[in-house]
C-alpha positions as CSV (number, residue, x, y, z in Angstrom):
1,M,-41.0,147.5,57.4
2,R,-37.2,147.4,57.5
3,V,-37.0,147.6,53.8
4,L,-39.2,150.6,53.7
5,R,-37.4,152.3,56.5
6,A,-34.0,151.7,54.8
7,A,-35.4,153.1,51.6
8,S,-36.7,156.1,53.4
9,V,-33.3,156.7,55.0
10,R,-31.6,156.3,51.6
11,L,-33.9,158.8,50.0
12,R,-33.3,161.4,52.8
13,R,-29.5,161.0,52.3
14,T,-29.6,161.4,48.6
15,Y,-27.8,164.5,47.5
16,Y,-30.3,167.2,46.8
17,G,-28.7,168.0,43.5
18,W,-30.2,164.8,42.1
19,W,-33.7,166.0,43.1
20,I,-32.9,169.2,41.3
21,A,-31.9,167.4,38.2
22,F,-35.0,165.1,38.1
23,T,-37.3,168.1,38.8
24,G,-35.7,169.9,35.9
25,G,-36.4,166.8,33.8
26,F,-40.1,166.9,34.7
27,N,-40.2,170.6,33.9
28,A,-38.6,170.0,30.5
29,L,-41.2,167.3,29.8
30,L,-44.0,169.7,30.5
31,T,-42.6,172.7,28.7
32,S,-41.1,171.1,25.7
33,G,-43.5,168.3,25.0
34,P,-46.4,170.3,23.6
35,T,-44.2,173.1,22.0
36,F,-41.4,171.0,20.6
37,Q,-42.0,167.2,20.3
38,G,-45.7,167.5,19.9
39,S,-46.1,170.8,18.1
40,S,-46.4,169.2,14.7
41,A,-49.4,167.2,15.8
42,I,-51.1,170.4,16.9
43,F,-50.3,172.1,13.7
44,T,-51.8,169.2,11.7
45,A,-55.1,169.6,13.6
46,V,-55.1,173.4,13.1
47,E,-54.4,173.0,9.4
48,A,-57.3,170.6,9.1
49,E,-59.7,172.9,10.8
50,F,-58.8,176.2,9.2
51,G,-57.3,175.2,5.9
52,W,-54.5,177.7,6.2
53,S,-51.2,177.3,4.2
54,R,-48.4,175.2,5.5
55,A,-46.2,178.2,5.9
56,L,-48.8,180.1,8.0
57,V,-49.6,177.1,10.2
58,S,-46.0,176.0,10.9
59,G,-44.6,179.6,10.8
60,V,-46.1,180.2,14.3
61,A,-43.3,178.1,15.6
62,S,-40.8,180.7,14.3
63,F,-42.6,183.7,15.7
64,G,-43.3,181.9,19.0
65,R,-39.6,181.4,19.4
66,V,-38.8,185.0,18.8
67,G,-40.0,186.0,22.2
68,G,-38.1,183.2,23.9
69,A,-34.9,184.1,21.9
70,L,-35.1,187.8,22.7
71,L,-35.7,187.0,26.3
72,G,-32.9,184.5,26.4
73,P,-30.3,186.8,28.0
74,L,-33.0,188.0,30.5
75,E,-34.0,184.5,31.4
76,G,-30.4,183.6,32.2
77,Y,-29.7,186.9,34.0
78,F,-32.8,186.6,36.3
79,A,-32.1,182.9,36.9
80,D,-28.6,183.9,38.1
81,K,-29.8,186.9,40.2
82,V,-33.4,186.1,41.3
83,G,-33.1,182.3,41.4
84,P,-34.4,179.5,39.1
85,G,-37.4,178.7,41.3
86,R,-39.1,182.1,40.9
87,I,-38.3,182.2,37.1
88,T,-39.8,178.7,36.7
89,F,-43.0,179.7,38.5
90,I,-43.5,182.9,36.4
91,G,-42.8,181.1,33.2
92,L,-45.2,178.2,33.8
93,V,-48.0,180.5,34.8
94,V,-47.5,182.6,31.7
95,G,-47.2,179.5,29.5
96,G,-50.3,178.0,31.0
97,L,-52.3,181.2,30.4
98,G,-51.0,181.1,26.8
99,F,-52.3,177.6,26.2
100,I,-55.7,178.7,27.6
101,M,-55.7,181.6,25.1
102,F,-54.6,179.2,22.4
103,S,-57.7,177.0,23.0
104,R,-59.9,179.9,21.9
105,V,-58.2,181.2,18.7
106,Q,-60.4,182.0,15.7
107,D,-58.1,183.7,13.2
108,P,-54.4,184.0,12.3
109,W,-53.9,187.1,14.6
110,S,-55.2,185.4,17.7
111,Y,-53.4,182.1,16.7
112,Y,-50.0,183.8,16.5
113,G,-50.6,186.0,19.6
114,A,-51.6,183.1,21.8
115,Y,-48.7,180.9,20.6
116,I,-46.2,183.7,21.2
117,V,-47.4,184.0,24.8
118,L,-47.3,180.2,25.5
119,A,-43.9,179.7,23.8
120,T,-42.4,182.7,25.6
121,G,-43.7,181.5,29.0
122,F,-42.5,178.0,28.6
123,S,-39.2,179.2,27.3
124,F,-38.8,181.6,30.3
125,G,-39.7,179.0,32.9
126,G,-38.5,175.8,31.2
127,F,-35.0,174.8,30.2
128,T,-32.8,177.7,31.2
129,P,-33.7,177.9,34.9
130,S,-33.6,174.1,35.3
131,V,-30.1,173.9,33.8
132,V,-28.9,176.9,35.8
133,A,-30.0,175.1,39.0
134,V,-28.3,171.8,37.9
135,N,-25.1,173.7,36.9
136,S,-24.9,175.1,40.4
137,W,-25.6,171.9,42.3
138,M,-23.8,169.3,40.1
139,K,-20.4,170.8,39.5
140,H,-18.7,167.4,39.5
141,R,-21.4,165.6,37.5
142,R,-22.5,168.5,35.3
143,A,-23.0,166.6,32.0
144,T,-25.0,163.8,33.8
145,G,-27.2,166.3,35.6
146,I,-27.9,168.3,32.5
147,S,-28.6,165.0,30.5
148,I,-31.4,164.2,33.0
149,V,-33.0,167.6,32.3
150,L,-32.7,167.0,28.6
151,A,-34.0,163.5,29.0
152,G,-37.3,165.0,30.2
153,S,-37.6,166.9,26.9
154,S,-37.1,163.6,25.0
155,L,-39.7,161.8,27.1
156,G,-42.1,164.5,26.0
157,G,-42.0,162.8,22.7
158,V,-43.4,159.6,24.3
159,L,-46.5,161.6,25.1
160,V,-47.1,162.5,21.5
161,P,-49.4,159.6,20.9
162,A,-51.4,160.6,24.0
163,L,-51.5,164.2,22.6
164,A,-52.6,162.9,19.2
165,W,-55.3,160.8,21.0
166,G,-56.5,163.8,22.9
167,I,-56.7,165.8,19.8
168,T,-58.6,163.1,18.0
169,A,-60.9,162.2,20.8
170,H,-61.5,165.7,22.3
171,G,-60.2,168.2,19.8
172,W,-57.1,170.3,19.9
173,R,-58.9,173.1,21.8
174,T,-59.8,171.0,24.8
175,T,-56.4,169.4,24.8
176,S,-54.7,172.8,24.8
177,L,-57.0,174.0,27.7
178,G,-56.0,170.9,29.7
179,I,-52.2,171.6,29.2
180,G,-52.7,175.2,30.3
181,I,-54.5,174.2,33.5
182,L,-51.9,171.6,34.3
183,S,-49.0,174.0,33.9
184,I,-50.5,176.5,36.3
185,A,-51.3,173.8,38.8
186,V,-47.7,172.4,39.0
187,A,-45.9,175.8,39.0
188,P,-45.9,176.1,42.9
189,I,-44.4,172.6,43.3
190,F,-41.5,173.4,40.9
191,Y,-41.0,176.7,42.7
192,L,-40.5,175.0,46.1
193,I,-38.0,172.4,44.8
194,L,-35.9,174.7,42.6
195,S,-35.7,177.6,45.0
196,R,-33.4,175.8,47.4
197,K,-29.8,177.1,47.2
198,P,-26.8,174.8,46.8
199,P,-24.6,174.0,49.8
200,A,-21.0,174.9,50.2
201,E,-18.6,173.3,47.7
202,Q,-17.3,170.8,50.2
203,L,-20.8,169.3,50.8
204,A,-21.2,168.4,47.1
205,P,-20.7,164.8,46.2
206,R,-17.1,163.9,45.2
207,P,-16.7,162.5,41.6
208,R,-16.2,158.8,41.3
209,R,-13.0,157.3,39.9
210,G,-12.8,158.0,36.2
211,V,-15.1,161.0,36.3
212,A,-13.6,164.3,35.2
213,R,-12.9,166.6,38.2
214,T,-13.8,170.3,38.3
215,D,-10.9,172.5,39.4
216,P,-12.2,174.5,42.3
217,N,-9.4,177.1,41.8
218,R,-10.4,177.9,38.2
219,P,-12.1,181.3,38.2
220,D,-15.5,181.7,36.7
221,F,-16.0,183.9,33.6
222,T,-18.3,186.9,33.6
223,A,-20.6,187.2,30.7
224,R,-18.5,189.9,29.2
225,E,-15.3,187.8,29.5
226,A,-17.0,184.8,27.9
227,L,-18.2,186.9,24.9
228,R,-14.5,187.8,24.2
229,T,-13.5,184.1,23.8
230,R,-13.4,182.1,20.6
231,A,-14.9,179.2,22.4
232,F,-18.2,181.0,23.2
233,W,-18.8,181.8,19.5
234,L,-17.8,178.5,18.1
235,I,-20.0,176.6,20.6
236,S,-22.9,179.0,19.8
237,L,-22.5,178.7,16.1
238,S,-22.2,174.9,16.2
239,H,-25.4,174.8,18.3
240,T,-27.1,177.2,15.9
241,F,-26.3,175.0,12.9
242,A,-27.5,171.9,14.7
243,N,-30.7,173.6,15.6
244,F,-31.6,174.3,12.0
245,S,-32.5,170.6,11.7
246,T,-34.0,170.5,15.2
247,A,-36.5,173.3,14.4
248,A,-37.3,171.6,11.1
249,V,-38.1,168.3,12.8
250,S,-40.1,169.8,15.6
251,A,-42.4,171.7,13.3
252,H,-42.6,169.5,10.2
253,V,-41.9,165.9,10.9
254,I,-45.5,164.7,11.3
255,L,-46.6,166.9,8.4
256,H,-43.9,165.2,6.3
257,L,-44.7,161.7,7.4
258,T,-48.4,162.1,6.7
259,D,-47.5,163.6,3.2
260,I,-45.6,160.4,2.3
261,G,-48.7,158.2,3.1
262,L,-48.5,157.5,6.8
263,S,-51.7,158.1,8.9
264,L,-51.6,160.5,11.8
265,G,-51.5,157.6,14.2
266,Q,-48.6,155.9,12.4
267,A,-46.7,159.2,12.1
268,S,-47.2,159.9,15.8
269,T,-45.6,156.6,16.7
270,V,-42.3,157.6,15.0
271,V,-41.9,160.5,17.5
272,P,-41.8,158.3,20.6
273,V,-39.2,156.1,18.9
274,F,-36.7,158.8,18.4
275,A,-37.7,160.4,21.7
276,L,-37.0,157.2,23.7
277,I,-33.7,156.6,21.8
278,G,-32.9,160.3,22.4
279,F,-33.7,159.8,26.1
280,A,-31.3,156.8,26.4
281,F,-28.5,158.6,24.5
282,Q,-28.9,161.8,26.5
283,I,-28.2,159.7,29.6
284,V,-25.4,157.9,27.9
285,G,-24.1,161.2,26.6
286,G,-24.1,162.7,30.1
287,L,-22.2,159.7,31.6
288,V,-19.5,159.6,28.9
289,G,-19.3,163.4,28.7
290,D,-18.2,163.4,32.4
291,R,-15.3,161.1,31.5
292,F,-14.1,162.0,28.0
293,D,-13.5,165.0,25.7
294,K,-16.9,166.6,25.2
295,R,-15.8,168.3,21.9
296,L,-15.0,165.0,20.2
297,L,-18.1,163.3,21.5
298,A,-20.3,166.3,20.4
299,A,-18.7,166.1,16.9
300,V,-19.5,162.4,16.5
301,F,-23.1,162.8,17.7
302,L,-23.7,165.8,15.5
303,A,-22.5,163.8,12.5
304,I,-25.0,161.0,13.4
305,Q,-27.7,163.6,13.6
306,T,-26.8,164.8,10.2
307,L,-27.2,161.3,8.8
308,G,-30.6,161.1,10.5
309,M,-31.8,164.2,8.7
310,V,-30.6,162.8,5.4
311,A,-32.7,159.7,6.1
312,L,-35.7,161.8,6.8
313,A,-35.3,163.7,3.5
314,F,-35.4,160.4,1.6
315,A,-38.0,158.6,3.7
316,V,-40.8,157.1,1.6
317,N,-42.5,154.6,4.0
318,Y,-42.7,153.5,7.7
319,V,-39.4,151.6,7.6
320,T,-37.3,154.5,6.3
321,A,-39.1,156.8,8.8
322,M,-37.9,154.5,11.6
323,L,-34.4,154.6,10.2
324,F,-34.6,158.4,10.6
325,A,-35.9,157.9,14.2
326,V,-33.0,155.7,15.2
327,L,-30.3,157.9,13.8
328,W,-31.9,161.1,14.9
329,G,-32.4,159.8,18.4
330,I,-28.8,158.8,18.8
331,G,-27.4,162.0,17.3
332,F,-29.7,164.5,18.9
333,G,-29.8,162.7,22.2
334,G,-26.0,162.4,22.6
335,R,-24.9,165.8,21.4
336,T,-27.3,167.9,23.4
337,P,-25.9,167.4,27.0
338,M,-22.4,167.9,25.5
339,L,-23.1,171.4,24.0
340,H,-24.7,172.6,27.3
341,A,-22.2,171.0,29.8
342,I,-19.2,172.2,27.9
343,R,-20.3,175.8,28.6
344,G,-20.3,175.0,32.3
345,D,-16.9,173.4,32.1
346,Y,-15.4,176.4,30.2
347,F,-17.1,179.3,31.9
348,G,-18.1,178.2,35.4
349,T,-21.3,178.8,37.4
350,K,-21.3,182.5,38.4
351,A,-22.8,183.8,35.2
352,F,-23.8,180.5,33.5
353,G,-27.4,181.5,33.0
354,T,-26.5,184.8,31.4
355,I,-24.0,183.1,29.2
356,L,-26.5,180.5,28.1
357,G,-29.1,183.2,27.5
358,L,-26.6,185.2,25.3
359,S,-25.9,182.0,23.3
360,S,-29.6,181.7,22.6
361,L,-29.5,184.9,20.6
362,T,-27.4,183.1,17.9
363,M,-29.3,179.8,18.3
364,A,-32.5,181.8,17.7
365,V,-31.5,182.4,14.1
366,G,-32.0,178.7,13.4
367,M,-34.9,178.1,15.7
368,T,-36.8,181.1,14.5
369,A,-36.3,181.2,10.7
370,T,-36.2,177.4,9.9
371,P,-39.9,176.4,10.5
372,V,-41.3,179.1,8.3
373,L,-38.6,178.8,5.6
374,V,-39.0,175.0,5.4
375,G,-42.8,175.6,5.1
376,L,-42.2,178.1,2.3
377,A,-39.9,175.6,0.6
378,F,-42.6,173.0,0.7
379,D,-45.3,175.4,-0.6
380,I,-43.0,176.3,-3.6
381,Q,-41.5,172.8,-4.3
382,G,-44.2,170.5,-3.1
383,T,-41.6,168.5,-1.2
384,Y,-39.5,168.7,2.0
385,R,-36.5,166.9,0.5
386,W,-34.3,169.8,-0.5
387,A,-35.0,171.8,2.6
388,F,-34.2,168.8,4.8
389,L,-31.0,168.2,2.9
390,F,-30.0,171.9,3.4
391,V,-30.5,171.8,7.2
392,S,-28.6,168.4,7.3
393,A,-25.6,170.1,5.7
394,A,-25.8,172.9,8.3
395,C,-25.7,170.3,11.0
396,G,-22.6,168.7,9.4
397,I,-20.9,172.1,9.5
398,G,-21.7,172.3,13.2
399,S,-20.0,169.0,13.8
400,V,-16.8,170.4,12.4
401,L,-16.9,173.8,14.2
402,I,-17.2,172.3,17.6
403,L,-13.8,170.6,17.2
404,F,-12.1,174.1,17.3
405,A,-13.9,175.2,20.5
406,T,-10.9,174.6,22.8
407,R,-11.0,175.6,26.5
408,P,-10.5,179.4,26.9
409,V,-7.9,180.8,29.4
410,H,-9.3,183.1,32.0
411,P,-8.0,186.7,31.7
412,T,-6.5,186.5,35.2
413,Q,-4.6,183.4,34.3
414,R,-3.0,184.5,31.2
415,A,0.8,184.5,31.3
416,R,2.2,187.9,31.9
417,P,5.5,189.1,30.2
418,V,8.5,188.8,32.5
419,E,9.9,192.2,33.3
420,E,13.5,192.8,32.4
421,P,15.7,193.8,35.4
422,T,16.6,197.4,35.4
423,S,20.2,198.5,35.7
424,P,21.1,200.4,38.8
């Protein structure tokens, strides 16, 4: 009894920001698992049923992300102004209804329409409001908090074999219906947890020794001020180039692995490997990102992600597929918290959601165009190799660009010219 009582007291004394971070992680698991990590498994089943072209089947990922990309600034703005709890609730309900619609598609028009609804809803209520909440609560452990949210997305990959089993045993329509019902059911729970506002700054936990401290006197940037900085555009471009390969993997990895001779069951086991490694390195990335230069760390992890994409391009069997999984998990897992946390470090919390949403407009270029263009390249060339090598090169460029994204100086802190004394 004493042990249970002590554990209960410890839980009650836990800083609420950690509960925010873990709730955001569960939200990311639900919203990104079926639409990011597991989307390729769904596309494989849809292709088998309808016999549509690879570009048409995978292209839905591009069009599905258009809505989320265009709504990115609105997602961030409303998360800042209305609160992340309400935005999460709305997004999960809309996304759930989209999956229910998806379970009943019969033609390309209904296929694309339903996917746009579910992708837009999960985008609206998924990552952005969770990160906005963490950025407000975890000012001194920002990278660690964001890494927990991102880790939830990686753990979504662990569920891919379960998703593949559901599709095999019950069909992709029944599986989609179940995801939709689950999303609507948990929406009120996430709303209650994420709606709580952060305490005054002095109540937040102090950083431990060796953890980078946040200067409370540094003013926050408005969205307009952030747009005028070089750092905003370099971070956004680096993230965009990195997401070329991210979009290619999410839409085509299982399709590619089955093309080289792996069964759907074998291919689906590759995803949990890079998901678990990504999960581990997202936590590692968060911990080291709170202690060292995030720019340098992001560049290193982006370079490793580039090598992972090259390994996927030349994969010919299960062993080489696993080499991709290891490299990709390390690179993608480590770089992701860096690229998000560095925005909080540079621009503050006041307009963080809006700034993150505006960044999504440039990132949307990669996330929207890549799946359909890679699918077209496969339809023309009969192989993914050259398309994968192209997106790996883009990721390499991103690893260089981030090095030039130095901390911007707030307009109110810029040195003013000293006035010359006037003669009497």
